[in-house]
C-alpha positions in Angstrom: 164.2 -40.6 -136.1 162.7 -38.7 -139.0 159.2 -39.4 -138.0 160.0 -38.3 -134.4 161.5 -35.1 -135.7 158.5 -34.5 -138.0 156.1 -35.1 -135.2 158.1 -32.7 -133.0 158.1 -30.0 -135.7 154.3 -30.3 -136.2 153.6 -29.6 -132.6 155.9 -26.5 -132.3 154.2 -23.2 -131.9 153.9 -20.8 -134.8 156.4 -18.4 -133.2 159.1 -21.0 -133.7 158.6 -20.8 -137.5 158.4 -17.0 -137.4 161.8 -16.7 -135.9 163.5 -19.1 -138.3 164.0 -19.3 -142.1 162.3 -22.0 -144.1 165.7 -23.3 -145.1 166.6 -24.0 -141.5 163.9 -26.5 -141.0 164.4 -28.1 -144.4 168.1 -28.4 -143.8 167.5 -30.4 -140.6 165.4 -32.9 -142.6 168.0 -33.2 -145.3 170.8 -33.7 -142.7 168.7 -36.4 -141.1 168.1 -38.1 -144.4 171.9 -37.9 -145.2 172.7 -39.6 -141.9 170.1 -42.3 -142.5 171.5 -43.0 -146.0 175.1 -43.2 -144.7 174.1 -45.7 -142.0 172.1 -47.7 -144.5 175.0 -47.9 -147.0 177.6 -48.7 -144.3 175.4 -51.5 -142.9 174.8 -53.0 -146.4 178.5 -52.7 -147.2 179.5 -54.4 -143.9 177.1 -57.3 -144.4 178.4 -57.8 -148.0 182.0 -57.6 -146.9 181.6 -60.1 -144.1 179.6 -62.5 -146.3 182.3 -62.3 -149.0 185.0 -62.9 -146.5 183.4 -66.0 -145.0 182.7 -67.4 -148.5 186.3 -66.8 -149.6 187.6 -68.4 -146.4 185.5 -71.5 -147.0 186.6 -71.8 -150.6 190.3 -71.3 -149.6 189.9 -73.9 -146.8 188.4 -76.3 -149.4 191.3 -75.7 -151.9 194.3 -75.5 -149.5 194.2 -75.7 -145.7 197.8 -74.7 -145.3 197.3 -71.5 -147.3 194.2 -70.8 -145.3 196.1 -71.1 -142.0 198.8 -68.8 -143.4 196.1 -66.3 -144.3 194.5 -66.5 -140.8 197.9 -66.0 -139.2 198.6 -62.9 -141.4 195.2 -61.4 -140.5 195.8 -61.9 -136.8 199.3 -60.5 -136.9 198.2 -57.5 -139.0 
C-alpha cells in the first residue's frame, strides 16, 4: 500500500504539490504507516492469543477432561 502510494505521488504533476502544503502529503504517509502498524500488531496479537488458547486447552484436557468440557460449554454458552 505504501509503495503504491509513493509511486502514485512520484508521478503526480508539479501543480499538485503547488496547491497543497508539505504537511498534507507527509500526513498521508504517516496515516498509512499507522494503519500498517495497527494491522501488524493486531495480527500478531491474534496469532499469540489463538496459540495460547490452544496450548491451554491441551494442557487442561491432559489434566482434567471434565473441567475441559465444562470450560468448552461455558465458552459456547457465553
